[in-house]
C-alpha positions as protocol buffer text, in pm:
chain_id: "A"
residue {
  index: 1
  type: MET
  ca { x: -686 y: 2143 z: 178 }
}
residue {
  index: 2
  type: ARG
  ca { x: -453 y: 1889 z: -151 }
}
residue {
  index: 3
  type: VAL
  ca { x: -404 y: 1576 z: 60 }
}
residue {
  index: 4
  type: LEU
  ca { x: -109 y: 1344 z: -172 }
}
residue {
  index: 5
  type: TYR
  ca { x: -212 y: 993 z: -37 }
}
residue {
  index: 6
  type: PHE
  ca { x: -66 y: 624 z: -122 }
}
residue {
  index: 7
  type: SER
  ca { x: 92 y: 353 z: 20 }
}
residue {
  index: 8
  type: ASP
  ca { x: 302 y: 38 z: -58 }
}
residue {
  index: 9
  type: VAL
  ca { x: 576 y: 179 z: -206 }
}
residue {
  index: 10
  type: HIS
  ca { x: 796 y: -120 z: -44 }
}
residue {
  index: 11
  type: ILE
  ca { x: 1131 y: 77 z: -102 }
}
residue {
  index: 12
  type: GLU
  ca { x: 1343 y: -275 z: 65 }
}
residue {
  index: 13
  type: ILE
  ca { x: 1202 y: -426 z: -259 }
}
residue {
  index: 14
  type: ARG
  ca { x: 1297 y: -164 z: -532 }
}
residue {
  index: 15
  type: GLU
  ca { x: 1584 y: -91 z: -408 }
}
residue {
  index: 16
  type: ARG
  ca { x: 1720 y: -353 z: -521 }
}
residue {
  index: 17
  type: GLU
  ca { x: 1563 y: -329 z: -848 }
}
residue {
  index: 18
  type: THR
  ca { x: 1798 y: -240 z: -1165 }
}
residue {
  index: 19
  type: SER
  ca { x: 1572 y: 93 z: -1259 }
}
residue {
  index: 20
  type: ALA
  ca { x: 1697 y: 401 z: -1247 }
}
residue {
  index: 21
  type: PRO
  ca { x: 1579 y: 631 z: -929 }
}
residue {
  index: 22
  type: TRP
  ca { x: 1391 y: 909 z: -1024 }
}
residue {
  index: 23
  type: CYS
  ca { x: 1604 y: 1087 z: -829 }
}
residue {
  index: 24
  type: GLY
  ca { x: 1958 y: 1113 z: -653 }
}
residue {
  index: 25
  type: THR
  ca { x: 1801 y: 1134 z: -312 }
}
residue {
  index: 26
  type: LEU
  ca { x: 1760 y: 821 z: -174 }
}
residue {
  index: 27
  type: PRO
  ca { x: 1574 y: 645 z: -26 }
}
residue {
  index: 28
  type: LEU
  ca { x: 1306 y: 882 z: -208 }
}
residue {
  index: 29
  type: GLY
  ca { x: 1427 y: 775 z: -524 }
}
residue {
  index: 30
  type: TYR
  ca { x: 1308 y: 433 z: -456 }
}
residue {
  index: 31
  type: GLY
  ca { x: 954 y: 534 z: -451 }
}
residue {
  index: 32
  type: PRO
  ca { x: 691 y: 632 z: -696 }
}
residue {
  index: 33
  type: ASP
  ca { x: 788 y: 1019 z: -907 }
}
residue {
  index: 34
  type: LEU
  ca { x: 700 y: 1270 z: -618 }
}
residue {
  index: 35
  type: SER
  ca { x: 793 y: 1572 z: -923 }
}
residue {
  index: 36
  type: PRO
  ca { x: 444 y: 1714 z: -1040 }
}
residue {
  index: 37
  type: PHE
  ca { x: 320 y: 1745 z: -661 }
}
residue {
  index: 38
  type: ALA
  ca { x: 617 y: 1956 z: -513 }
}
residue {
  index: 39
  type: GLY
  ca { x: 474 y: 2232 z: -376 }
}
residue {
  index: 40
  type: ALA
  ca { x: 135 y: 2189 z: -458 }
}
residue {
  index: 41
  type: ALA
  ca { x: 69 y: 1975 z: -151 }
}
residue {
  index: 42
  type: ASP
  ca { x: -71 y: 2045 z: 165 }
}
residue {
  index: 43
  type: LEU
  ca { x: -35 y: 1710 z: 324 }
}
residue {
  index: 44
  type: LEU
  ca { x: 139 y: 1338 z: 226 }
}
residue {
  index: 45
  type: VAL
  ca { x: -35 y: 1083 z: 393 }
}
residue {
  index: 46
  type: LEU
  ca { x: 164 y: 730 z: 380 }
}
residue {
  index: 47
  type: ALA
  ca { x: -58 y: 480 z: 447 }
}
residue {
  index: 48
  type: GLY
  ca { x: 154 y: 186 z: 515 }
}
residue {
  index: 49
  type: ASP
  ca { x: 470 y: -60 z: 405 }
}
residue {
  index: 50
  type: ILE
  ca { x: 659 y: 203 z: 278 }
}
residue {
  index: 51
  type: GLY
  ca { x: 993 y: 33 z: 406 }
}
residue {
  index: 52
  type: ARG
  ca { x: 1174 y: -173 z: 719 }
}
residue {
  index: 53
  type: VAL
  ca { x: 1204 y: 11 z: 999 }
}
residue {
  index: 54
  type: ARG
  ca { x: 1537 y: -220 z: 1119 }
}
residue {
  index: 55
  type: SER
  ca { x: 1784 y: -268 z: 820 }
}
residue {
  index: 56
  type: THR
  ca { x: 2155 y: -230 z: 771 }
}
residue {
  index: 57
  type: ARG
  ca { x: 1969 y: -113 z: 417 }
}
residue {
  index: 58
  type: ASN
  ca { x: 1922 y: 241 z: 270 }
}
residue {
  index: 59
  type: VAL
  ca { x: 1539 y: 146 z: 325 }
}
residue {
  index: 60
  type: SER
  ca { x: 1380 y: 361 z: 642 }
}
residue {
  index: 61
  type: PRO
  ca { x: 1041 y: 448 z: 595 }
}
residue {
  index: 62
  type: LEU
  ca { x: 1118 y: 780 z: 827 }
}
residue {
  index: 63
  type: THR
  ca { x: 1398 y: 857 z: 620 }
}
residue {
  index: 64
  type: TYR
  ca { x: 1179 y: 837 z: 271 }
}
residue {
  index: 65
  type: ALA
  ca { x: 922 y: 1025 z: 487 }
}
residue {
  index: 66
  type: GLU
  ca { x: 1168 y: 1281 z: 554 }
}
residue {
  index: 67
  type: GLN
  ca { x: 1310 y: 1330 z: 234 }
}
residue {
  index: 68
  type: ALA
  ca { x: 965 y: 1356 z: 133 }
}
residue {
  index: 69
  type: ALA
  ca { x: 830 y: 1608 z: 377 }
}
residue {
  index: 70
  type: ASP
  ca { x: 1159 y: 1776 z: 217 }
}
residue {
  index: 71
  type: PHE
  ca { x: 1077 y: 1793 z: -127 }
}
residue {
  index: 72
  type: LEU
  ca { x: 690 y: 1836 z: -149 }
}
residue {
  index: 73
  type: GLY
  ca { x: 751 y: 2156 z: 163 }
}
residue {
  index: 74
  type: CYS
  ca { x: 451 y: 1999 z: 322 }
}
residue {
  index: 75
  type: ARG
  ca { x: 363 y: 1783 z: 645 }
}
residue {
  index: 76
  type: VAL
  ca { x: 387 y: 1382 z: 662 }
}
residue {
  index: 77
  type: ILE
  ca { x: 169 y: 1166 z: 827 }
}
residue {
  index: 78
  type: LEU
  ca { x: 299 y: 802 z: 822 }
}
residue {
  index: 79
  type: VAL
  ca { x: 56 y: 515 z: 938 }
}
residue {
  index: 80
  type: PRO
  ca { x: 298 y: 164 z: 971 }
}
residue {
  index: 81
  type: GLY
  ca { x: 172 y: -158 z: 778 }
}
residue {
  index: 82
  type: ASN
  ca { x: 303 y: -486 z: 842 }
}
residue {
  index: 83
  type: HIS
  ca { x: 592 y: -493 z: 615 }
}
residue {
  index: 84
  type: GLU
  ca { x: 747 y: -195 z: 837 }
}
residue {
  index: 85
  type: TYR
  ca { x: 796 y: -477 z: 1117 }
}
residue {
  index: 86
  type: TYR
  ca { x: 971 y: -762 z: 871 }
}
residue {
  index: 87
  type: ARG
  ca { x: 1308 y: -887 z: 998 }
}
residue {
  index: 88
  type: GLY
  ca { x: 1236 y: -643 z: 1338 }
}
residue {
  index: 89
  type: SER
  ca { x: 1077 y: -650 z: 1661 }
}
residue {
  index: 90
  type: PHE
  ca { x: 748 y: -521 z: 1694 }
}
residue {
  index: 91
  type: ASP
  ca { x: 757 y: -305 z: 2062 }
}
residue {
  index: 92
  type: GLU
  ca { x: 1098 y: -166 z: 1948 }
}
residue {
  index: 93
  type: ASP
  ca { x: 1033 y: -64 z: 1660 }
}
residue {
  index: 94
  type: LEU
  ca { x: 680 y: 63 z: 1670 }
}
residue {
  index: 95
  type: ALA
  ca { x: 837 y: 255 z: 1937 }
}
residue {
  index: 96
  type: ALA
  ca { x: 1120 y: 385 z: 1746 }
}
residue {
  index: 97
  type: LEU
  ca { x: 842 y: 514 z: 1489 }
}
residue {
  index: 98
  type: LEU
  ca { x: 618 y: 689 z: 1724 }
}
residue {
  index: 99
  type: THR
  ca { x: 887 y: 874 z: 1917 }
}
residue {
  index: 100
  type: ALA
  ca { x: 1049 y: 998 z: 1553 }
}
residue {
  index: 101
  type: THR
  ca { x: 1198 y: 1330 z: 1575 }
}
residue {
  index: 102
  type: GLN
  ca { x: 1210 y: 1342 z: 1189 }
}
residue {
  index: 103
  type: PRO
  ca { x: 1130 y: 1713 z: 1068 }
}
residue {
  index: 104
  type: GLY
  ca { x: 824 y: 1742 z: 901 }
}
residue {
  index: 105
  type: VAL
  ca { x: 738 y: 1370 z: 1017 }
}
residue {
  index: 106
  type: THR
  ca { x: 466 y: 1203 z: 1231 }
}
residue {
  index: 107
  type: ALA
  ca { x: 387 y: 817 z: 1279 }
}
residue {
  index: 108
  type: LEU
  ca { x: 54 y: 725 z: 1397 }
}
residue {
  index: 109
  type: ASP
  ca { x: -61 y: 440 z: 1527 }
}
residue {
  index: 110
  type: ARG
  ca { x: -318 y: 498 z: 1720 }
}
residue {
  index: 111
  type: GLY
  ca { x: -243 y: 824 z: 1751 }
}
residue {
  index: 112
  type: GLU
  ca { x: -409 y: 1140 z: 1655 }
}
residue {
  index: 113
  type: ALA
  ca { x: -286 y: 1418 z: 1424 }
}
residue {
  index: 114
  type: LEU
  ca { x: -442 y: 1816 z: 1364 }
}
residue {
  index: 115
  type: ILE
  ca { x: -363 y: 1975 z: 980 }
}
residue {
  index: 116
  type: ALA
  ca { x: -439 y: 2337 z: 967 }
}
residue {
  index: 117
  type: SER
  ca { x: -488 y: 2526 z: 660 }
}
residue {
  index: 118
  type: GLY
  ca { x: -659 y: 2811 z: 600 }
}
residue {
  index: 119
  type: ALA
  ca { x: -992 y: 2775 z: 753 }
}
residue {
  index: 120
  type: ILE
  ca { x: -948 y: 2417 z: 760 }
}
residue {
  index: 121
  type: ARG
  ca { x: -859 y: 2162 z: 1041 }
}
residue {
  index: 122
  type: LEU
  ca { x: -827 y: 1808 z: 966 }
}
residue {
  index: 123
  type: ARG
  ca { x: -838 y: 1537 z: 1148 }
}
residue {
  index: 124
  type: VAL
  ca { x: -589 y: 1253 z: 1100 }
}
residue {
  index: 125
  type: LEU
  ca { x: -646 y: 943 z: 1263 }
}
residue {
  index: 126
  type: GLY
  ca { x: -398 y: 652 z: 1235 }
}
residue {
  index: 127
  type: ALA
  ca { x: -406 y: 303 z: 1337 }
}
residue {
  index: 128
  type: THR
  ca { x: -289 y: -23 z: 1184 }
}
residue {
  index: 129
  type: LEU
  ca { x: -583 y: -207 z: 1157 }
}
residue {
  index: 130
  type: TRP
  ca { x: -377 y: -600 z: 1086 }
}
residue {
  index: 131
  type: THR
  ca { x: -638 y: -821 z: 1077 }
}
residue {
  index: 132
  type: ASP
  ca { x: -944 y: -961 z: 1216 }
}
residue {
  index: 133
  type: TYR
  ca { x: -911 y: -1354 z: 1042 }
}
residue {
  index: 134
  type: ALA
  ca { x: -1279 y: -1338 z: 971 }
}
residue {
  index: 135
  type: ALA
  ca { x: -1290 y: -1337 z: 571 }
}
residue {
  index: 136
  type: ILE
  ca { x: -1324 y: -1696 z: 518 }
}
residue {
  index: 137
  type: GLY
  ca { x: -1620 y: -1759 z: 848 }
}
residue {
  index: 138
  type: ASP
  ca { x: -1315 y: -1941 z: 1042 }
}
residue {
  index: 139
  type: ARG
  ca { x: -1135 y: -1775 z: 1261 }
}
residue {
  index: 140
  type: ASP
  ca { x: -971 y: -2056 z: 1450 }
}
residue {
  index: 141
  type: ALA
  ca { x: -867 y: -2223 z: 1096 }
}
residue {
  index: 142
  type: ALA
  ca { x: -784 y: -1854 z: 952 }
}
residue {
  index: 143
  type: MET
  ca { x: -519 y: -1826 z: 1227 }
}
residue {
  index: 144
  type: ALA
  ca { x: -366 y: -2160 z: 1226 }
}
residue {
  index: 145
  type: LEU
  ca { x: -275 y: -2109 z: 879 }
}
residue {
  index: 146
  type: ALA
  ca { x: -167 y: -1759 z: 887 }
}
residue {
  index: 147
  type: GLU
  ca { x: 82 y: -1862 z: 1162 }
}
residue {
  index: 148
  type: ARG
  ca { x: 226 y: -2179 z: 919 }
}
residue {
  index: 149
  type: GLU
  ca { x: 247 y: -1940 z: 574 }
}
residue {
  index: 150
  type: ILE
  ca { x: 200 y: -1589 z: 618 }
}
residue {
  index: 151
  type: ASP
  ca { x: 559 y: -1376 z: 656 }
}
residue {
  index: 152
  type: ASP
  ca { x: 405 y: -1157 z: 887 }
}
residue {
  index: 153
  type: HIS
  ca { x: 442 y: -1429 z: 1196 }
}
residue {
  index: 154
  type: HIS
  ca { x: 859 y: -1559 z: 1064 }
}
residue {
  index: 155
  type: LEU
  ca { x: 950 y: -1214 z: 1023 }
}
residue {
  index: 156
  type: ILE
  ca { x: 849 y: -1007 z: 1313 }
}
residue {
  index: 157
  type: ARG
  ca { x: 934 y: -1108 z: 1639 }
}
residue {
  index: 158
  type: ARG
  ca { x: 836 y: -918 z: 1985 }
}
residue {
  index: 159
  type: TYR
  ca { x: 998 y: -887 z: 2316 }
}
residue {
  index: 160
  type: GLY
  ca { x: 1327 y: -775 z: 2135 }
}
residue {
  index: 161
  type: GLY
  ca { x: 1346 y: -1124 z: 1952 }
}
residue {
  index: 162
  type: ALA
  ca { x: 1230 y: -1389 z: 2240 }
}
residue {
  index: 163
  type: ALA
  ca { x: 907 y: -1470 z: 2075 }
}
residue {
  index: 164
  type: PRO
  ca { x: 743 y: -1411 z: 1754 }
}
residue {
  index: 165
  type: PHE
  ca { x: 428 y: -1195 z: 1626 }
}
residue {
  index: 166
  type: LEU
  ca { x: 151 y: -1403 z: 1615 }
}
residue {
  index: 167
  type: PRO
  ca { x: -191 y: -1468 z: 1484 }
}
residue {
  index: 168
  type: MET
  ca { x: -325 y: -1343 z: 1839 }
}
residue {
  index: 169
  type: ASP
  ca { x: -83 y: -1068 z: 1842 }
}
residue {
  index: 170
  type: ALA
  ca { x: -240 y: -904 z: 1495 }
}
residue {
  index: 171
  type: LEU
  ca { x: -617 y: -1007 z: 1653 }
}
residue {
  index: 172
  type: SER
  ca { x: -541 y: -799 z: 1918 }
}
residue {
  index: 173
  type: GLU
  ca { x: -388 y: -485 z: 1798 }
}
residue {
  index: 174
  type: HIS
  ca { x: -677 y: -470 z: 1531 }
}
residue {
  index: 175
  type: LEU
  ca { x: -974 y: -540 z: 1840 }
}
residue {
  index: 176
  type: LEU
  ca { x: -745 y: -258 z: 2004 }
}
residue {
  index: 177
  type: SER
  ca { x: -734 y: -36 z: 1712 }
}
residue {
  index: 178
  type: ARG
  ca { x: -1091 y: -25 z: 1595 }
}
residue {
  index: 179
  type: ALA
  ca { x: -1185 y: 33 z: 1965 }
}
residue {
  index: 180
  type: TRP
  ca { x: -957 y: 316 z: 1913 }
}
residue {
  index: 181
  type: LEU
  ca { x: -1096 y: 453 z: 1655 }
}
residue {
  index: 182
  type: ALA
  ca { x: -1488 y: 423 z: 1742 }
}
residue {
  index: 183
  type: GLY
  ca { x: -1370 y: 618 z: 2063 }
}
residue {
  index: 184
  type: ARG
  ca { x: -1259 y: 864 z: 1851 }
}
residue {
  index: 185
  type: LEU
  ca { x: -1560 y: 937 z: 1594 }
}
residue {
  index: 186
  type: ARG
  ca { x: -1739 y: 949 z: 1889 }
}
residue {
  index: 187
  type: GLU
  ca { x: -1562 y: 1238 z: 1997 }
}
residue {
  index: 188
  type: PRO
  ca { x: -1671 y: 1570 z: 1813 }
}
residue {
  index: 189
  type: HIS
  ca { x: -1457 y: 1791 z: 1575 }
}
residue {
  index: 190
  type: ASP
  ca { x: -1482 y: 2012 z: 1457 }
}
residue {
  index: 191
  type: GLY
  ca { x: -1393 y: 2009 z: 1081 }
}
residue {
  index: 192
  type: PRO
  ca { x: -1351 y: 1711 z: 839 }
}
residue {
  index: 193
  type: THR
  ca { x: -1177 y: 1341 z: 979 }
}
residue {
  index: 194
  type: LEU
  ca { x: -931 y: 1148 z: 787 }
}
residue {
  index: 195
  type: ILE
  ca { x: -909 y: 807 z: 881 }
}
residue {
  index: 196
  type: VAL
  ca { x: -556 y: 592 z: 730 }
}
residue {
  index: 197
  type: GLN
  ca { x: -587 y: 245 z: 863 }
}
residue {
  index: 198
  type: GLY
  ca { x: -402 y: 28 z: 615 }
}
residue {
  index: 199
  type: SER
  ca { x: -692 y: -196 z: 445 }
}
residue {
  index: 200
  type: THR
  ca { x: -820 y: -387 z: 143 }
}
residue {
  index: 201
  type: VAL
  ca { x: -1151 y: -191 z: 232 }
}
residue {
  index: 202
  type: LEU
  ca { x: -1023 y: 106 z: 151 }
}
residue {
  index: 203
  type: ILE
  ca { x: -961 y: 97 z: -204 }
}
residue {
  index: 204
  type: GLN
  ca { x: -1353 y: 17 z: -305 }
}
residue {
  index: 205
  type: THR
  ca { x: -1414 y: 331 z: -106 }
}
residue {
  index: 206
  type: LEU
  ca { x: -1155 y: 506 z: -346 }
}
residue {
  index: 207
  type: LEU
  ca { x: -1232 y: 376 z: -689 }
}
residue {
  index: 208
  type: ARG
  ca { x: -1650 y: 418 z: -593 }
}
residue {
  index: 209
  type: HIS
  ca { x: -1551 y: 814 z: -613 }
}
residue {
  index: 210
  type: GLY
  ca { x: -1317 y: 846 z: -842 }
}
residue {
  index: 211
  type: LEU
  ca { x: -1008 y: 923 z: -622 }
}
residue {
  index: 212
  type: VAL
  ca { x: -789 y: 643 z: -767 }
}
residue {
  index: 213
  type: ASP
  ca { x: -538 y: 832 z: -959 }
}
residue {
  index: 214
  type: GLU
  ca { x: -252 y: 513 z: -1031 }
}
residue {
  index: 215
  type: ILE
  ca { x: -319 y: 194 z: -959 }
}
residue {
  index: 216
  type: ARG
  ca { x: 20 y: -4 z: -920 }
}
residue {
  index: 217
  type: LEU
  ca { x: -28 y: -432 z: -892 }
}
residue {
  index: 218
  type: MET
  ca { x: 236 y: -693 z: -790 }
}
residue {
  index: 219
  type: ILE
  ca { x: 139 y: -1007 z: -931 }
}
residue {
  index: 220
  type: PHE
  ca { x: 276 y: -1319 z: -764 }
}
residue {
  index: 221
  type: PRO
  ca { x: 255 y: -1644 z: -966 }
}
residue {
  index: 222
  type: LEU
  ca { x: 151 y: -1842 z: -680 }
}
residue {
  index: 223
  type: VAL
  ca { x: -282 y: -1958 z: -597 }
}
residue {
  index: 224
  type: LEU
  ca { x: -320 y: -1955 z: -229 }
}
residue {
  index: 225
  type: GLY
  ca { x: -687 y: -2027 z: -222 }
}
residue {
  index: 226
  type: PRO
  ca { x: -981 y: -1781 z: -160 }
}
residue {
  index: 227
  type: GLY
  ca { x: -940 y: -1418 z: -45 }
}
residue {
  index: 228
  type: LYS
  ca { x: -1050 y: -1064 z: -68 }
}
residue {
  index: 229
  type: LYS
  ca { x: -1079 y: -910 z: -390 }
}
residue {
  index: 230
  type: LEU
  ca { x: -913 y: -610 z: -500 }
}
residue {
  index: 231
  type: PHE
  ca { x: -1214 y: -432 z: -736 }
}
residue {
  index: 232
  type: GLY
  ca { x: -1522 y: -599 z: -472 }
}
residue {
  index: 233
  type: ASP
  ca { x: -1888 y: -657 z: -561 }
}
residue {
  index: 234
  type: GLY
  ca { x: -2050 y: -291 z: -669 }
}
residue {
  index: 235
  type: ALA
  ca { x: -1689 y: -161 z: -803 }
}
residue {
  index: 236
  type: ALA
  ca { x: -1772 y: 81 z: -1040 }
}
residue {
  index: 237
  type: PRO
  ca { x: -1717 y: 1 z: -1387 }
}
residue {
  index: 238
  type: GLY
  ca { x: -1418 y: 142 z: -1560 }
}
residue {
  index: 239
  type: ALA
  ca { x: -1120 y: 119 z: -1789 }
}
residue {
  index: 240
  type: LEU
  ca { x: -822 y: 118 z: -1691 }
}
residue {
  index: 241
  type: LYS
  ca { x: -448 y: 236 z: -1956 }
}
residue {
  index: 242
  type: LEU
  ca { x: -102 y: -36 z: -1879 }
}
residue {
  index: 243
  type: VAL
  ca { x: 150 y: 261 z: -1848 }
}
residue {
  index: 244
  type: SER
  ca { x: 408 y: 50 z: -1769 }
}
residue {
  index: 245
  type: SER
  ca { x: 472 y: -336 z: -1642 }
}
residue {
  index: 246
  type: ARG
  ca { x: 773 y: -514 z: -1621 }
}
residue {
  index: 247
  type: THR
  ca { x: 909 y: -868 z: -1490 }
}
residue {
  index: 248
  type: SER
  ca { x: 1144 y: -1015 z: -1157 }
}
residue {
  index: 249
  type: SER
  ca { x: 1346 y: -1235 z: -1246 }
}
residue {
  index: 250
  type: THR
  ca { x: 1143 y: -1418 z: -936 }
}
residue {
  index: 251
  type: GLY
  ca { x: 830 y: -1449 z: -1205 }
}
residue {
  index: 252
  type: VAL
  ca { x: 691 y: -1119 z: -1010 }
}
residue {
  index: 253
  type: VAL
  ca { x: 453 y: -894 z: -1281 }
}
residue {
  index: 254
  type: MET
  ca { x: 507 y: -540 z: -1164 }
}
residue {
  index: 255
  type: ALA
  ca { x: 233 y: -328 z: -1366 }
}
residue {
  index: 256
  type: THR
  ca { x: 85 y: 34 z: -1328 }
}
residue {
  index: 257
  type: TYR
  ca { x: -182 y: 77 z: -1437 }
}
residue {
  index: 258
  type: LEU
  ca { x: -431 y: 482 z: -1470 }
}
residue {
  index: 259
  type: PRO
  ca { x: -791 y: 519 z: -1523 }
}
residue {
  index: 260
  type: ASP
  ca { x: -936 y: 528 z: -1866 }
}
residue {
  index: 261
  type: GLY
  ca { x: -1241 y: 638 z: -1899 }
}
residue {
  index: 262
  type: ALA
  ca { x: -1560 y: 458 z: -1949 }
}
residue {
  index: 263
  type: VAL
  ca { x: -1562 y: 106 z: -2088 }
}
residue {
  index: 264
  type: ARG
  ca { x: -1543 y: 94 z: -2402 }
}
residue {
  index: 265
  type: THR
  ca { x: -1654 y: -247 z: -2616 }
}
residue {
  index: 266
  type: GLY
  ca { x: -1425 y: -398 z: -2864 }
}
residue {
  index: 267
  type: SER
  ca { x: -1169 y: -639 z: -2898 }
}
residue {
  index: 268
  type: PHE
  ca { x: -823 y: -671 z: -2702 }
}
residue {
  index: 269
  type: GLN
  ca { x: -669 y: -802 z: -3043 }
}
residue {
  index: 270
  type: SER
  ca { x: -372 y: -713 z: -3125 }
}
residue {
  index: 271
  type: ASP
  ca { x: -349 y: -519 z: -3412 }
}
residue {
  index: 272
  type: GLU
  ca { x: -69 y: -712 z: -3574 }
}
residue {
  index: 273
  type: ALA
  ca { x: -100 y: -1124 z: -3571 }
}
residue {
  index: 274
  type: ASN
  ca { x: 218 y: -1318 z: -3453 }
}
residue {
  index: 275
  type: GLU
  ca { x: 460 y: -1585 z: -3653 }
}
residue {
  index: 276
  type: ALA
  ca { x: 182 y: -1873 z: -3517 }
}
residue {
  index: 277
  type: GLU
  ca { x: -72 y: -1698 z: -3586 }
}
residue {
  index: 278
  type: VAL
  ca { x: -36 y: -1613 z: -3945 }
}
residue {
  index: 279
  type: ALA
  ca { x: 42 y: -2020 z: -4018 }
}
residue {
  index: 280
  type: ARG
  ca { x: -246 y: -2088 z: -3841 }
}
residue {
  index: 281
  type: ARG
  ca { x: -423 y: -1863 z: -4099 }
}
residue {
  index: 282
  type: LYS
  ca { x: -231 y: -1992 z: -4393 }
}
residue {
  index: 283
  type: ALA
  ca { x: -349 y: -2361 z: -4294 }
}
residue {
  index: 284
  type: ILE
  ca { x: -690 y: -2246 z: -4207 }
}
residue {
  index: 285
  type: GLU
  ca { x: -707 y: -2099 z: -4603 }
}
residue {
  index: 286
  type: GLY
  ca { x: -527 y: -2396 z: -4754 }
}
residue {
  index: 287
  type: GLU
  ca { x: -788 y: -2607 z: -4625 }
}
residue {
  index: 288
  type: LEU
  ca { x: -1071 y: -2446 z: -4755 }
}
residue {
  index: 289
  type: ALA
  ca { x: -947 y: -2326 z: -5070 }
}
């Protein structure tokens, strides 16, 4: 079974960019170019932060998923991340996702889907894990800081907009999803199981097993203190090749890298020196003459 898996498309951001979409079908064209995979995938997994459920703009993750299913000719599993709920109401938007009837699309949060391909029956378990606030070892301090500083708790509402989505709400969702996953994994299944959870831990497993085809980084000009590592301890060494980069008007650097084999020793010095470097070298030569 051939599974295409990605996340963090953020079509709500890409829709405002000046770069041309890769196809005229929108919002599909705002995401990664899927043309190499048309007819070649048995399943597409969208693991969160695809777009926003509630918006007057054409950035719906459900519309994106439906268009992707039609273009690729395969089923699509959508597991929401946090950005799906921005400027919306968590309870109502989650219900809208789980009851959606777009052709070929199944949305999961604490939900299960079975995908058959030949003799293989793949069990997909999907849940939005949010966070346990345990990264810094002081949950209360982390939750207090998150409530002040994290956009989730300012841009997501609950109960039709009557209340904010607080850190305690995120923690409650996390604990419910962990318990649900543990229970499902204890149930026997005759075939492979794919867990779609949306987590910074997942990338470590994918990197370790050579399952990452492309890395897209968004580097924000902010330092917020300690946090989780993208390349954690024990990450396999390897070279990366920069294939594209651009900088937004607010200083966000968006870079795309491809795996490029083993680490090669040498220098990253540019072959051509800039004018300042040429002048510096001439000055040194003059001093030594």
